[in-house]
C-alpha positions as CSV (number, residue, x, y, z in Angstrom):
1,M,23.2,6.5,9.2
2,G,20.5,4.4,11.0
3,S,18.9,1.0,9.5
4,N,16.3,3.4,8.9
5,G,17.8,6.3,6.7
6,N,18.2,8.9,9.4
7,K,21.3,10.9,10.4
8,D,20.8,12.8,13.5
9,S,23.9,14.6,14.5
10,I,23.7,18.5,15.3
11,S,26.6,20.2,16.4
12,N,26.2,22.9,18.7
13,D,28.9,24.9,17.3
14,T,27.1,26.0,14.4
15,I,23.8,27.3,16.2
16,G,23.4,31.0,16.1
17,K,26.7,31.6,13.8
18,V,27.0,32.0,10.0
19,I,27.7,28.7,8.9
20,T,31.0,28.2,6.5
21,C,32.5,25.4,5.3
22,K,35.8,24.5,4.3
23,G,37.3,22.0,2.0
24,C,33.8,20.0,1.9
25,V,30.6,20.3,-0.6
26,I,27.9,22.6,0.8
27,A,25.8,23.9,-1.8
28,A,24.8,23.7,-5.8
29,V,24.7,27.1,-6.9
30,A,22.9,28.2,-10.3
31,Y,24.8,31.3,-11.9
32,G,22.8,31.5,-15.4
33,P,19.8,29.8,-17.0
34,G,20.4,26.2,-18.0
35,Q,24.2,26.0,-16.6
36,A,25.9,23.3,-14.9
37,L,25.4,23.8,-11.2
38,V,28.5,24.9,-9.5
39,V,28.9,22.8,-6.1
40,E,30.6,24.9,-3.8
41,D,31.3,26.8,-0.5
42,I,28.9,29.3,0.6
43,R,28.0,30.9,3.5
44,V,24.6,30.3,5.5
45,D,23.2,33.2,8.1
46,P,21.4,32.2,11.6
47,P,17.6,32.0,11.1
48,Q,15.9,35.4,11.8
49,K,12.6,35.8,13.5
50,M,10.0,33.1,12.6
51,E,12.6,31.0,10.9
52,L,14.7,27.8,11.0
53,R,17.9,26.4,9.9
54,I,17.8,23.2,8.9
55,R,20.5,20.5,8.4
56,V,19.5,19.0,4.8
57,L,20.2,15.0,4.9
58,F,18.4,14.0,1.4
59,T,16.9,16.2,-1.3
60,S,16.4,15.7,-4.6
61,V,15.7,17.2,-8.0
62,C,11.9,17.7,-9.3
63,H,10.7,18.8,-13.0
64,T,10.0,22.3,-11.3
65,D,13.6,22.8,-10.7
66,L,14.5,21.9,-14.4
67,T,11.9,24.5,-15.4
68,Y,13.2,27.2,-13.6
69,W,16.9,26.5,-13.8
70,R,16.3,26.7,-17.6
71,G,15.1,29.7,-17.2
72,Q,12.4,29.8,-20.3
73,D,10.3,32.3,-18.3
74,E,13.1,35.4,-18.6
75,A,11.2,37.3,-16.1
76,Q,12.1,34.8,-13.2
77,R,15.5,34.5,-14.1
78,I,17.4,35.2,-10.8
79,Y,21.1,34.3,-10.2
80,P,22.9,33.2,-8.4
81,R,20.1,31.1,-6.9
82,I,20.0,27.7,-5.0
83,F,17.4,25.8,-6.4
84,G,15.8,22.3,-4.8
85,H,12.3,22.1,-3.0
86,E,11.8,18.4,-2.2
87,A,14.2,17.1,1.2
88,S,14.2,15.9,4.6
89,G,16.3,17.1,7.7
90,V,17.1,18.0,11.1
91,V,16.4,21.2,12.5
92,E,19.8,22.7,13.7
93,S,18.9,26.2,15.1
94,V,15.7,28.1,15.6
95,G,14.8,31.9,15.3
96,E,13.0,34.2,17.7
97,G,9.2,33.3,18.4
98,V,9.3,30.0,16.8
99,S,7.7,27.6,19.1
100,D,6.2,24.4,17.3
101,L,9.4,23.1,16.3
102,E,13.1,22.8,18.2
103,I,16.4,21.6,17.3
104,G,16.8,17.8,16.4
105,D,13.3,17.4,14.8
106,H,13.2,15.5,12.0
107,V,11.3,17.9,9.3
108,V,10.2,18.2,5.7
109,P,10.4,21.8,4.0
110,I,7.3,22.9,2.0
111,F,7.3,25.1,-0.9
112,N,3.4,26.1,0.2
113,G,3.5,27.3,3.8
114,E,0.8,27.7,6.2
115,C,1.3,30.3,8.6
116,G,-2.0,29.1,10.4
117,K,-3.2,32.9,11.1
118,C,-4.6,34.5,7.9
119,V,-7.8,34.5,6.4
120,Y,-6.4,31.7,3.9
121,C,-5.3,29.5,6.4
122,N,-8.4,29.8,8.3
123,S,-10.6,28.6,5.4
124,S,-11.3,25.2,4.5
125,K,-11.7,26.1,1.3
126,T,-8.1,26.6,0.3
127,N,-4.7,25.4,1.1
128,L,-3.0,28.7,0.0
129,C,-1.4,31.2,2.6
130,E,-1.5,34.9,2.3
131,K,2.2,35.0,3.0
132,F,3.8,32.0,2.0
133,R,1.9,30.4,-1.0
134,V,4.0,28.8,-3.7
135,D,5.7,31.7,-5.6
136,T,8.4,30.9,-8.0
137,A,9.3,34.7,-8.5
138,K,10.1,34.9,-4.8
139,S,13.8,35.1,-4.2
140,T,14.1,36.2,-0.6
141,M,12.8,35.7,2.7
142,A,9.7,37.2,3.9
143,N,11.1,38.6,7.0
144,D,13.5,41.2,5.9
145,R,13.3,40.6,1.8
146,K,16.7,39.8,2.1
147,C,19.0,36.3,1.7
148,R,20.3,34.0,4.2
149,F,22.7,32.7,1.8
150,S,26.0,34.6,0.1
151,T,29.2,33.7,-1.6
152,K,32.4,33.4,0.1
153,E,32.8,36.8,-1.1
154,G,29.8,38.0,0.8
155,K,27.7,38.4,-2.7
156,P,23.9,37.5,-2.1
157,I,22.3,33.9,-3.2
158,F,18.9,34.0,-4.0
159,H,16.2,31.4,-2.5
160,F,13.8,29.3,-4.5
161,L,10.4,28.2,-3.4
162,N,10.6,28.8,0.3
163,T,12.9,26.2,0.5
164,S,16.0,26.1,-1.6
165,T,17.2,22.4,-0.6
166,F,20.6,21.9,-2.7
167,S,22.4,23.4,0.3
168,E,23.8,21.5,3.1
169,Y,22.2,24.0,5.2
170,T,19.4,26.0,4.5
171,V,17.1,28.5,6.1
172,V,13.2,28.5,5.8
173,D,10.2,30.1,7.4
174,S,8.7,28.5,10.2
175,A,5.5,27.9,8.4
176,C,7.2,25.9,5.4
177,V,8.6,23.4,7.9
178,V,6.6,20.3,8.7
179,K,7.8,18.3,11.6
180,V,7.5,14.4,11.0
181,D,7.6,11.2,12.8
182,R,11.2,10.1,14.3
183,E,10.4,6.7,13.5
184,A,9.7,7.6,9.7
185,S,13.0,7.2,7.5
186,L,13.7,10.4,6.2
187,N,15.1,9.4,2.7
188,K,11.2,8.5,1.9
189,M,10.1,11.5,4.0
190,S,11.8,13.7,1.7
191,L,9.2,12.8,-1.1
192,L,6.5,14.6,0.8
193,S,7.8,17.9,0.2
194,C,6.4,17.7,-3.6
195,G,6.1,15.3,-5.9
196,V,3.9,12.5,-3.8
197,S,1.7,15.0,-1.5
198,T,1.0,16.7,-4.9
199,G,-0.1,13.3,-6.5
200,V,-1.6,11.4,-3.7
201,G,-3.3,14.8,-2.4
202,A,-4.9,15.4,-6.1
203,V,-6.9,12.0,-5.3
204,W,-7.7,12.4,-2.2
205,N,-8.3,15.8,-1.7
206,T,-9.0,17.4,-5.2
207,A,-10.9,15.0,-7.0
208,D,-12.0,12.9,-3.7
209,V,-11.7,9.7,-5.8
210,E,-14.4,7.2,-4.8
211,E,-13.6,3.1,-4.6
212,G,-14.7,1.6,-8.2
213,S,-14.1,4.8,-9.8
214,T,-12.2,4.7,-13.4
215,V,-8.9,7.1,-13.6
216,A,-6.6,8.2,-16.5
217,V,-3.0,9.7,-15.6
218,F,-1.3,11.9,-18.5
219,G,2.2,11.7,-17.7
220,L,3.8,9.3,-15.6
221,G,6.8,11.0,-13.8
222,A,6.7,11.1,-9.9
223,V,3.8,13.3,-9.9
224,G,1.8,11.1,-12.3
225,L,2.8,7.9,-10.2
226,A,1.8,9.2,-7.3
227,V,-1.8,9.9,-8.5
228,V,-1.8,6.1,-9.2
229,E,-0.3,5.6,-5.9
230,G,-3.5,7.6,-4.7
231,A,-5.8,6.1,-7.2
232,R,-4.6,2.5,-6.1
233,S,-5.2,3.2,-2.4
234,R,-8.2,4.8,-2.7
235,G,-9.7,1.5,-4.7
236,A,-10.2,2.7,-8.0
237,S,-11.5,-0.1,-10.5
238,R,-9.3,1.3,-13.5
239,I,-6.2,3.3,-13.7
240,I,-5.1,4.2,-17.7
241,G,-1.5,5.6,-17.8
242,V,-0.8,7.7,-20.3
243,D,2.6,8.5,-21.6
244,V,4.9,8.7,-24.8
245,N,7.7,6.8,-23.4
246,P,7.1,3.0,-23.4
247,H,9.6,2.6,-20.5
248,K,7.4,4.0,-17.9
249,S,4.8,1.1,-18.4
250,S,6.8,-1.4,-16.3
251,K,7.1,1.0,-13.5
252,A,3.3,2.4,-13.8
253,Q,2.1,-1.3,-13.6
254,A,4.4,-2.0,-10.5
255,I,2.5,1.0,-8.6
256,G,-0.8,0.2,-10.1
257,I,-1.8,0.8,-13.5
258,T,-4.5,-1.4,-15.3
259,D,-3.6,-0.2,-19.0
260,F,-0.9,1.7,-20.6
261,I,-1.3,3.5,-23.6
262,N,1.6,5.4,-25.8
263,P,-0.4,8.1,-27.9
264,M,2.7,7.9,-30.4
265,E,1.1,4.1,-31.2
266,L,-2.3,5.1,-31.8
267,D,-4.0,6.0,-35.3
268,K,-6.7,8.0,-33.5
269,P,-6.6,10.7,-30.6
270,T,-6.1,9.6,-27.2
271,H,-9.4,10.5,-25.7
272,Q,-11.3,8.6,-28.2
273,R,-9.5,5.4,-27.2
274,I,-10.0,6.3,-23.6
275,R,-13.4,6.4,-24.2
276,E,-14.0,3.4,-26.2
277,M,-12.1,1.5,-23.4
278,T,-14.5,2.5,-20.5
279,E,-17.9,3.5,-22.1
280,G,-17.7,6.7,-22.4
281,G,-14.9,8.0,-20.8
282,V,-13.0,8.0,-17.4
283,D,-14.7,9.7,-14.0
284,Y,-11.2,11.4,-13.1
285,S,-8.4,12.2,-15.4
286,F,-4.6,14.0,-14.1
287,E,-2.7,16.0,-16.5
288,C,0.6,15.7,-15.2
289,A,2.8,16.7,-18.2
290,G,2.4,20.7,-18.6
291,N,1.7,20.5,-22.0
292,L,-1.6,21.9,-23.4
293,D,-2.2,19.4,-25.9
294,V,-2.5,16.9,-23.5
295,L,-4.2,18.7,-21.0
296,R,-7.2,18.9,-24.2
297,E,-7.2,15.3,-24.5
298,A,-7.1,14.9,-20.6
299,F,-10.1,17.0,-20.9
300,L,-11.8,15.2,-23.4
301,S,-11.0,11.8,-22.2
302,T,-13.7,12.2,-19.2
303,H,-17.1,11.0,-19.5
304,D,-19.6,13.9,-20.3
305,G,-22.0,14.9,-17.4
306,W,-19.9,14.3,-14.6
307,G,-16.2,14.1,-15.4
308,L,-13.5,15.8,-13.3
309,T,-9.9,16.8,-15.1
310,V,-7.3,17.9,-12.4
311,I,-4.3,20.2,-13.8
312,L,-0.8,19.1,-12.1
313,G,1.6,20.1,-14.8
314,V,3.5,23.5,-14.8
315,H,2.7,25.0,-17.8
316,P,5.3,27.9,-18.5
317,T,4.0,28.7,-21.8
318,P,2.0,32.0,-22.4
319,R,-0.8,29.7,-24.3
320,L,-4.1,29.8,-22.8
321,L,-6.4,27.0,-22.0
322,P,-7.3,25.2,-25.1
323,L,-11.0,24.8,-23.9
324,H,-14.2,26.5,-25.3
325,P,-16.5,27.8,-22.7
326,M,-19.7,25.7,-24.3
327,E,-17.5,22.6,-23.7
328,L,-18.1,23.2,-20.3
329,F,-21.5,22.9,-20.7
330,E,-21.6,19.2,-21.4
331,G,-20.7,18.5,-17.6
332,R,-17.0,18.4,-17.5
333,R,-15.3,20.2,-15.2
334,I,-11.5,21.0,-14.7
335,V,-9.8,22.4,-11.8
336,A,-5.8,22.8,-10.8
337,S,-4.4,21.4,-7.7
338,V,-1.5,23.1,-5.5
339,F,0.3,20.6,-3.5
340,G,-2.7,18.0,-3.6
341,D,-4.6,20.6,-1.7
342,F,-2.5,19.6,1.5
343,K,-2.6,22.4,4.3
344,G,1.2,21.4,4.8
345,K,1.8,21.8,8.4
346,S,-1.8,20.5,9.8
347,Q,-2.0,17.8,7.5
348,L,0.9,16.6,5.9
349,P,1.6,14.5,9.2
350,H,-1.3,12.5,8.6
351,L,-0.2,11.8,5.1
352,A,3.3,10.5,6.8
353,N,1.8,8.0,8.9
354,Q,-0.2,6.5,6.2
355,C,3.0,6.2,4.4
356,I,4.8,4.6,7.7
357,K,2.0,1.9,7.8
358,G,2.3,1.1,4.2
359,V,-1.2,2.5,3.1
360,V,0.7,4.7,0.7
361,K,4.2,2.9,-0.6
362,L,6.9,5.2,-1.4
363,D,9.9,2.6,-2.5
364,E,9.0,2.5,-6.1
365,F,9.4,6.4,-6.4
366,I,13.3,6.3,-5.7
367,T,15.1,5.2,-8.7
368,H,18.7,6.3,-8.1
369,E,20.7,7.4,-5.2
370,M,24.0,9.3,-5.2
371,P,25.7,11.7,-3.4
372,F,25.2,15.2,-3.6
373,S,28.1,16.1,-5.5
374,R,26.7,14.2,-8.4
375,I,23.8,16.8,-8.5
376,N,23.9,17.6,-12.3
377,E,23.8,13.9,-13.3
378,A,21.1,13.6,-11.4
379,M,19.3,16.7,-13.2
380,Q,20.5,14.9,-16.2
381,L,18.9,11.9,-15.7
382,L,15.6,13.3,-14.7
383,S,15.8,15.8,-18.2
384,D,16.4,12.3,-20.0
385,G,13.3,10.6,-18.5
386,T,15.4,7.8,-17.1
387,S,14.9,8.5,-13.2
388,L,11.5,9.4,-11.5
389,R,13.5,10.3,-8.1
390,C,17.1,10.1,-7.7
391,L,17.9,10.7,-3.9
392,L,21.0,13.0,-2.8
393,H,23.0,12.3,0.4
394,L,24.7,15.2,1.8
């Protein structure tokens, strides 16, 4: 590994062939809801038309992986399956028709793709794609509805979020792969696959936070802290972090919050405290907890007349929004953001360059590093709230 955290070795022996790996760890497979991932040898097929096979060098665990691994939604209990959607690596082989990427390119996979041709991709009003948008129920490749992973015995292993990065090699649609500058550290670039892009983009694109604005961030995990980083880089005058875990305070302060609130220590609703602190409420609030009660507090913490709440948390509960329509007539607005409203292939390289220049700082987000074989430990660290991102080395 070089000094910038990159590894570039791609063997010509694997190109165009089914990859099997004997005597080495290659993938972490989920066989049931909440069951420990099984690290085992698998088979990985060559890429088909408009697909690429990536040699994954770094991957990490996101709360979305935890949510669907636990299988809380019975309709999406699809096993065996390879989870993971935050990663970086090198293109190992290229399928027919791919012209914008080639073997050896440094890349990050993205769960919210961009084909560049559909009515959605050609609209400036959305970053969704007709065919490759985020879809947690999708479990096969778009080209032929088949899997590119299988067990040593030939049984299909299903895909997750267009990416499936808990594997030494993964096959991804070209619409879901972004090329990054070779000067960028691939270990840090893995953060752009999901968490950092989602949080920073929610500030830059969805809310378009102005210099001097006031901001409240509910939930100080990786996405919430990425919101803090985005708000700091935009020159927000006050950034209030809200979390029931008191240990989140120091990390959040290092990244940029000006105030910390633990709702468990208040004798009043959180939104009342924030309104008192900000003379009526913040300009922008960001809900990053995936909790509807927290969402209501975030909504009510904004200033009437113009406050905007951005939803970023994953909400698996069947409950609906905890709002009365008449509350919206007070001028507060609410909107959700997918992947920070970044169009992945066309706009993410700019964010990567901003990270290289230090406009967006990534160092604080990687709290643990360990070999891929310890992935279940990494899952537990995130579940316990003791890590932001545990970087796994393959």
